[in-house]
C-alpha positions as CSV (number, residue, x, y, z in Angstrom):
1,M,4.3,-55.0,12.0
2,S,1.9,-52.4,10.9
3,S,2.0,-50.8,7.4
4,Y,1.0,-47.4,8.7
5,E,3.2,-44.6,7.7
6,P,2.7,-41.1,9.2
7,P,1.8,-38.4,6.6
8,E,4.9,-36.2,7.3
9,N,7.1,-39.1,6.5
10,S,5.3,-40.1,3.3
11,D,7.0,-39.8,-0.1
12,E,3.7,-38.9,-1.8
13,E,2.9,-35.2,-2.2
14,S,0.1,-33.8,-0.1
15,G,-3.1,-32.4,-1.7
16,H,-2.5,-29.0,-0.1
17,E,0.0,-26.9,-1.9
18,P,1.7,-24.1,0.0
19,G,1.0,-20.6,-1.3
20,P,-2.1,-18.5,-1.9
21,S,-5.3,-20.1,-3.0
22,G,-8.2,-18.4,-4.7
23,K,-9.7,-16.9,-1.6
24,E,-6.4,-15.8,0.1
25,V,-5.2,-12.2,-0.5
26,V,-1.4,-11.8,-0.5
27,D,0.1,-8.3,-0.7
28,S,3.8,-8.6,-1.4
29,R,4.4,-4.8,-1.8
30,Q,7.0,-3.4,0.6
31,F,7.2,0.2,1.8
32,S,10.3,0.8,-0.4
33,D,8.4,-0.4,-3.5
34,V,5.6,2.1,-2.8
35,V,7.8,5.1,-2.0
36,G,10.3,4.2,-4.7
37,G,7.9,5.4,-7.4
38,W,7.3,8.8,-5.9
39,D,8.7,12.0,-7.3
40,R,9.6,15.3,-5.5
41,T,6.0,16.6,-5.5
42,D,4.7,13.5,-3.8
43,F,7.2,13.7,-1.0
44,I,6.4,17.4,-0.4
45,L,2.7,16.6,-0.4
46,F,3.2,13.7,2.0
47,A,5.4,15.9,4.3
48,G,2.7,18.6,4.3
49,V,-0.1,16.2,5.1
50,L,1.8,14.7,8.0
51,G,3.4,18.0,9.2
52,L,0.2,20.0,9.7
53,P,-1.5,17.6,12.2
54,A,1.9,17.0,14.0
55,G,2.4,20.8,14.4
56,L,-1.1,21.3,15.7
57,L,-0.8,18.4,18.1
58,T,2.5,19.8,19.4
59,V,1.0,23.2,20.0
60,L,-1.9,21.7,21.9
61,I,0.4,19.6,24.1
62,V,2.7,22.5,24.8
63,V,-0.2,24.8,25.7
64,Y,-1.7,22.1,27.9
65,L,1.6,21.2,29.7
66,F,2.9,24.7,30.1
67,P,0.0,27.1,30.4
68,G,2.2,30.2,31.2
69,L,4.4,29.7,28.1
70,Q,2.1,31.8,26.0
71,D,2.8,34.9,28.0
72,T,6.6,34.2,28.1
73,A,6.6,33.6,24.3
74,G,4.7,36.9,23.8
75,V,7.3,38.8,25.8
76,F,10.2,37.2,23.9
77,V,8.6,37.9,20.5
78,R,8.0,41.6,21.4
79,W,11.6,41.9,22.6
80,L,12.9,40.2,19.5
81,L,10.8,42.6,17.2
82,E,12.0,45.6,19.1
83,T,15.6,44.5,18.8
84,V,15.4,43.7,15.1
85,F,13.3,46.7,14.0
């Protein structure tokens, strides 16, 4: 019989320890940890920063997909203003 024992069955600990080493970067922050520290002003600023490009992109997509919508919207706005005022 041979005295060879495979490394995974060995009782001795391996030289490599699991976990981060000196060169590995580990970021354990989660989204809830980052957002959890925000106050009301941060949420309003975040919504504004995301809302402006989203609104602009929506306008561009609608104008591109429905080119006659501008005229229809103009007629509707004039009718609404005449009705209200």
